[in-house]
GUZADO-281352 format. One line per 4 residues: number of its first residue (from 1); their letters; for each residue x, y, z negated of N, C-alpha, C. Coordinates in steps of 0.1 Angstrom, whole numbers, always signed. Atoms other than C-alpha are relative to their C-alpha. Last residue first. Layout:
NUM) a) X:Y:Z:X:Y:Z:X:Y:Z  ...
END
This chain:
217) ntph) -2:-3:+13:+850:-454:-580:+14:+9:-2  -10:+9:+7:+842:-456:-544:+2:+6:-14  -13:-5:+3:+810:-442:-531:+9:-8:-9  -8:+8:+9:+786:-465:-515:+13:+7:-3
213) frki) +10:+9:+6:+757:-445:-497:+8:-9:-11  +10:-6:+6:+780:-416:-488:-9:-8:-8  -5:-6:+10:+810:-436:-480:-11:+7:-8  -3:+12:+11:+790:-459:-458:+5:+7:-12
209) rsep) +12:+3:+6:+775:-427:-439:+3:-12:-12  +5:-8:+10:+809:-412:-436:-13:-4:-4  -7:+0:+11:+823:-443:-420:-5:+9:-11  +4:+11:+9:+795:-446:-396:+8:+0:-14
205) pgif) -4:+13:-3:+800:-413:-381:-3:-11:-8  -15:+1:+2:+777:-384:-389:+4:-14:+6  -7:+1:-13:+740:-374:-391:+15:+1:-2  -13:-2:-1:+720:-382:-421:+5:-2:+13
201) lete) -7:+5:-13:+683:-379:-421:+13:+4:+0  -7:-10:-8:+669:-375:-456:+7:-5:+11  +8:-3:-14:+642:-396:-468:+8:+9:+7  -8:-10:-10:+664:-414:-497:-8:+2:+14
197) vdsv) -3:+5:-14:+640:-433:-521:+7:+12:+8  -12:-6:-6:+646:-420:-556:+3:-7:+14  -2:-14:+2:+611:-423:-571:+13:+5:+6  -14:-3:+0:+601:-455:-557:+3:+13:-1
193) psge) -5:-14:-1:+566:-467:-562:+15:+1:-2  -4:-5:+14:+558:-503:-553:+5:+15:+1  +7:-11:+5:+542:-508:-518:+2:+5:-15  +10:+4:+8:+556:-542:-512:-9:+11:-6
189) elar) +9:+10:-7:+575:-529:-482:-11:-6:-8  +8:-7:-10:+587:-499:-499:-9:-10:+8  +12:-7:+8:+598:-520:-529:-9:+9:+9  +11:+10:+2:+616:-543:-504:-10:+6:-8
185) kegk) +7:+3:-11:+635:-514:-489:-11:-10:-4  +9:-13:-3:+645:-499:-524:-8:-4:+14  +11:+1:+11:+658:-535:-533:-10:+12:+3  +12:+9:-5:+676:-537:-499:-11:-1:-11
181) dkvv) -5:+13:+1:+698:-505:-506:-13:-10:+2  -15:+4:+6:+699:-468:-501:+3:-14:+0  +0:+7:+14:+669:-464:-479:+13:-2:-4  -11:+7:+4:+670:-439:-448:-1:-4:-14
177) alap) -1:+1:+13:+636:-425:-435:+14:-10:-1  -11:+10:+3:+630:-413:-400:+1:+1:-14  -11:-5:+10:+597:-395:-393:+8:-12:-2  +3:+2:+15:+578:-408:-362:+11:+4:-9
173) vack) -12:+5:+8:+580:-391:-327:-2:-2:-16  +3:+6:+14:+546:-388:-312:+11:-6:-6  -11:+10:+2:+558:-380:-275:-2:-8:-14  +0:+13:-10:+524:-367:-264:+11:-9:-4
169) eslk) +12:+11:+2:+519:-348:-297:+1:-10:+10  -1:+6:+12:+555:-331:-294:-12:-11:-3  -10:+9:-4:+549:-321:-257:+4:-10:-13  +6:+11:-8:+518:-304:-268:+9:-12:+5
165) anea) +8:+8:+10:+537:-286:-296:-9:-10:+6  -8:+8:+7:+564:-275:-272:-9:-9:-10  -6:+11:-9:+539:-260:-248:+8:-11:-7  +11:+7:-4:+523:-240:-275:+3:-12:+8
161) vllk) +3:+7:+12:+557:-228:-287:-13:-9:+2  -12:+11:+1:+567:-219:-252:-3:-7:-13  +2:+10:-10:+534:-199:-246:+9:-12:-2  +12:+8:+4:+537:-181:-279:-2:-10:+10
157) ekqk) -5:+7:+10:+574:-171:-269:-13:-8:-6  -6:+12:-7:+562:-159:-235:+5:-9:-11  +10:+7:-5:+537:-136:-253:+6:-13:+7  +8:+7:+11:+564:-125:-277:-11:-9:+7
153) lqei) -8:+11:+6:+587:-117:-246:-7:-9:-11  +0:+12:-12:+559:-98:-227:+10:-12:-7  +13:+7:+1:+553:-78:-261:+0:-11:+10  +0:+8:+13:+591:-70:-263:-14:-6:-1
149) qeky) -7:+10:-2:+592:-58:-226:+1:-11:-12  +6:+8:-9:+563:-35:-230:+8:-14:+2  +12:+6:+6:+576:-21:-261:-6:-10:+9  -5:+10:+10:+611:-15:-244:-12:-8:-6
145) vqnk) -5:+11:-6:+594:+1:-214:+4:-11:-9  +13:+8:-4:+574:+24:-237:+5:-12:+7  +6:+9:+11:+607:+34:-254:-13:-6:+4  -8:+11:+4:+622:+42:-222:-5:-8:-11
141) rarv) +1:+12:-10:+594:+62:-211:+7:-12:-3  +13:+5:+3:+595:+83:-242:-3:-11:+9  -1:+8:+12:+631:+87:-238:-11:-6:-4  -8:+12:-3:+629:+99:-202:+0:-9:-12
137) ssvs) +9:+9:-8:+601:+123:-212:+6:-11:+3  +11:+7:+7:+622:+137:-239:-9:-8:+6  -7:+10:+7:+652:+142:-216:-11:-7:-9  -1:+13:-8:+629:+160:-192:+7:-11:-7
133) kelq) +13:+5:-3:+618:+185:-219:+3:-13:+9  +4:+7:+12:+653:+190:-229:-13:-7:+1  -8:+12:+1:+663:+197:-194:-4:-8:-13  +5:+10:-9:+634:+222:-189:+8:-13:-2
129) qeik) +13:+6:+5:+644:+239:-222:-6:-9:+10  -2:+9:+12:+680:+243:-210:-13:-5:-5  -6:+11:-5:+669:+257:-178:+3:-9:-10  +11:+8:-7:+647:+282:-194:+5:-13:+5
125) qlee) +9:+6:+11:+676:+292:-218:-12:-8:+6  -8:+11:+4:+700:+296:-186:-8:-6:-13  +2:+10:-11:+673:+320:-170:+8:-13:-5  +13:+6:-1:+671:+340:-201:-2:-10:+9
121) lncs) +1:+7:+12:+709:+344:-206:-15:-6:+0  +0:-7:+11:+714:+354:-168:-3:-8:-13  +12:+1:+10:+720:+332:-140:+2:+9:-12  +9:-12:+0:+743:+342:-111:-11:+1:-10
117) glge) -7:-12:+2:+770:+318:-121:-8:+13:+0  +4:-7:+13:+747:+289:-126:+8:+14:-2  +5:-12:-2:+751:+276:-90:-6:+8:-11  -8:-6:-10:+754:+239:-100:-6:+14:+3
113) gllk) -11:-7:+6:+745:+224:-133:+8:+8:+11  -12:+10:+0:+723:+197:-118:+12:+7:-5  +3:+11:+9:+692:+216:-130:+12:-9:+0  -2:-7:+15:+706:+247:-113:-2:-11:-11
109) rksv) -15:-2:+2:+709:+227:-80:+2:+5:-15  -5:+12:+1:+672:+217:-83:+16:+1:-2  +3:+5:+12:+662:+252:-88:+5:-15:-4  -9:-7:+9:+679:+263:-57:-4:-3:-15
105) elle) -14:+4:-1:+664:+235:-38:+8:+8:-9  -2:+14:+7:+630:+242:-52:+14:-4:+1  -1:-4:+13:+632:+280:-42:+2:-15:-8  -13:-8:+6:+643:+270:-8:+0:+1:-14
101) ikkm) -11:+10:-1:+614:+246:-3:+12:+6:-4  +3:+8:+10:+589:+272:-15:+11:-11:-2  -4:-8:+13:+602:+296:+10:-1:-8:-12  -14:+0:-1:+598:+269:+39:+7:+8:-11
97) lnaa) -6:+12:+4:+564:+263:+26:+14:-1:+0  +1:+0:+14:+555:+300:+30:+5:-13:-5  -10:-9:+6:+569:+301:+65:-1:-1:-15  -13:+6:-3:+548:+270:+75:+11:+9:-7
93) eikl) -1:+11:+11:+517:+285:+59:+13:-7:+1  -2:-7:+12:+522:+317:+81:+1:-10:-11  -13:-6:+2:+527:+297:+112:+3:+7:-14  -11:+11:+1:+497:+276:+106:+14:+5:-1
89) qqsn) +1:+5:+15:+476:+308:+101:+10:-11:-2  -8:-10:+8:+490:+321:+135:-1:-3:-15  -11:+0:-2:+479:+288:+152:+11:+11:-7  -5:+11:+8:+447:+289:+136:+15:-2:+2
85) ediv) +2:-3:+13:+440:+324:+150:+6:-11:-10  -11:-10:+3:+453:+316:+184:+1:+3:-15  -12:+7:-1:+431:+285:+186:+12:+9:-4  -2:+9:+13:+402:+305:+174:+12:-8:+0
81) kkht) -3:-11:+12:+409:+333:+201:+0:-9:-11  -15:-4:+0:+413:+304:+227:+3:+11:-11  -8:+11:+3:+379:+290:+218:+15:+3:+0  +3:+4:+14:+363:+323:+219:+8:-10:-4
77) qhek) -8:-12:+8:+379:+331:+253:-2:-2:-14  -13:+3:+0:+366:+296:+266:+9:+12:-7  -4:+11:+9:+333:+302:+254:+14:-3:+1  +2:-4:+14:+330:+336:+269:+4:-10:-9
73) vhrr) -10:-9:+3:+343:+324:+303:+0:+4:-15  -13:+9:+0:+319:+294:+303:+13:+9:-4  +0:+7:+13:+291:+317:+295:+12:-7:-3  -2:-10:+10:+300:+341:+323:+0:-7:-15
69) yrei) -16:-3:+1:+304:+313:+347:+2:+9:-11  -8:+12:+5:+269:+300:+339:+13:+3:-1  +2:+1:+14:+254:+334:+342:+8:-12:-6  -7:-11:+5:+270:+336:+377:-1:+0:-15
65) tdqm) -14:+3:-1:+257:+301:+387:+9:+12:-7  -2:+9:+9:+222:+311:+376:+14:-5:-2  +1:-6:+13:+223:+343:+396:+3:-10:-11  -13:-7:+3:+236:+324:+426:-1:+8:-13
61) sssa) +4:-15:+2:+208:+299:+424:+14:+7:-2  +12:-1:+6:+213:+264:+438:-4:+13:-2  +6:+13:-1:+239:+255:+463:-12:-1:-7  +3:+4:+14:+247:+293:+467:-6:-15:+3
57) feyl) +5:+15:-2:+264:+308:+498:-2:-3:-15  +1:+8:+11:+271:+346:+502:-6:-14:+2  +2:+12:-5:+282:+372:+529:-1:-10:-13  +0:+10:+9:+281:+409:+518:-4:-14:+7
53) kgrp) +11:+7:+0:+292:+437:+540:+0:-13:-7  +10:+3:+14:+316:+459:+527:-12:-6:+1  +10:-10:+0:+334:+470:+560:-9:+0:-12  -8:-12:+1:+365:+448:+553:-10:+11:-1
49) sfvi) -8:-2:-13:+339:+419:+547:+9:+13:-3  +3:-13:-4:+327:+409:+512:+9:+2:+13  -11:-5:-8:+325:+372:+505:-4:+14:+4  +2:-14:-4:+307:+355:+477:+12:+5:+8
45) lsve) -11:-7:-7:+305:+316:+473:-4:+15:+4  +4:-13:-3:+285:+296:+448:+13:+8:+6  -8:-8:-5:+289:+259:+444:-7:+13:+4  +6:-14:+0:+274:+236:+420:+8:+9:+6
41) adcl) -6:-10:+9:+288:+202:+429:-8:+13:+2  +12:-3:+9:+269:+170:+443:+5:+11:-10  -5:+1:+13:+302:+159:+458:-11:+5:-11  -6:+11:+2:+290:+155:+493:+4:-4:-14
37) vsle) +9:+12:-4:+263:+181:+494:+8:-13:-3  +12:+3:+8:+279:+208:+474:-7:-12:+3  -4:+3:+14:+313:+203:+490:-10:-1:-9  -2:+14:+0:+298:+203:+525:+5:-5:-13
33) fakk) +13:+8:-2:+281:+237:+519:+3:-15:-1  +5:-2:+12:+314:+252:+506:-12:-7:-1  -7:+9:+11:+333:+238:+535:-6:+1:-13  +2:+14:-4:+308:+254:+560:+6:-10:-11
29) llgn) +14:+3:+3:+309:+287:+542:-5:-14:+3  +1:+0:+15:+347:+287:+543:-14:-3:-5  -6:+12:+5:+346:+277:+581:+0:-1:-15  +9:+10:-4:+322:+306:+589:+6:-14:-5
25) rrks) +14:+0:+9:+342:+330:+569:-8:-12:+3  -5:+5:+15:+375:+319:+585:-12:+0:-9  -2:+14:-1:+360:+324:+621:+3:-6:-13  +12:+7:-4:+345:+358:+614:+2:-15:-1
21) ftvq) +8:+0:+12:+377:+370:+596:-14:-7:+3  -5:+10:+9:+398:+359:+624:-9:-1:-12  +2:+12:-5:+377:+379:+649:+5:-12:-10  +13:+3:+1:+377:+409:+627:-3:-13:+5
17) rsta) +3:+2:+15:+415:+408:+623:-15:-4:-3  -4:+13:+4:+420:+404:+659:-4:-3:-14  +10:+10:-7:+399:+433:+666:+4:-14:-3  +13:-1:+5:+417:+455:+640:-10:-11:+6
13) neir) +11:-4:-10:+451:+446:+651:-12:-2:-6  -1:-16:-2:+475:+447:+620:-12:+3:+11  -1:-3:-13:+468:+412:+608:-2:+15:+2  +12:-6:-4:+479:+411:+571:+0:+2:+15
9) rmqt) +2:-16:+1:+507:+388:+564:-13:+5:+6  +14:-5:-4:+512:+351:+557:+1:+15:-2  +4:-10:+11:+550:+341:+558:-14:+6:+4  +4:-14:-7:+555:+311:+580:-7:+8:-11
5) kgrv) +14:-3:+2:+572:+282:+561:-3:+14:+5  +2:-7:+13:+605:+273:+574:-15:+3:+1  +4:-14:-2:+608:+247:+603:-3:+7:-14  +12:-3:+7:+628:+216:+598:-3:+16:+1
1) m) -2:-14:+5:+651:+207:+627:-15:+3:-10
END
């Protein structure tokens, strides 16, 4: 069976109350002394009896401990006050930001063509000017992107041309010449001038080439 907690009440009998006070006071002073010695803590204890008699214990100086306590309380209150002020300021800033967000949402819907029923002529003109300005900015950016892409393509073309030239130099492909008959071939071998030497490259089936060099009457 679990016993309930005993409720602490004032001792009605004066003699018993005085005896209990003396015992508990001595125990409290002893514990305060042990705490200061064992834990190297700064302890000050003040007790007034029911008749107003003072009992005290201080591990160092009672006055110094009291002054230290007052400074601590003052610093704590100051720090708490600063925290409260900062918290209040943050709440105000948060409320202002929420209002700005709401206004931006309304402006965004109007720019999208929504919620225009409550707008007057002046507001509609401002929205129109904003849209025209936005379109101009978009077009300017688009033209800039076009120019950048064209410039990139030109640079790429230059690189490809240079690479093609290098490949042509490595391959060293000779020019092709087509002669009409053996006489012109002989003249070329002997170094004689030939005015009508055919130097055009002809592409086509053999029959077409034969007909071209030996036309029928």
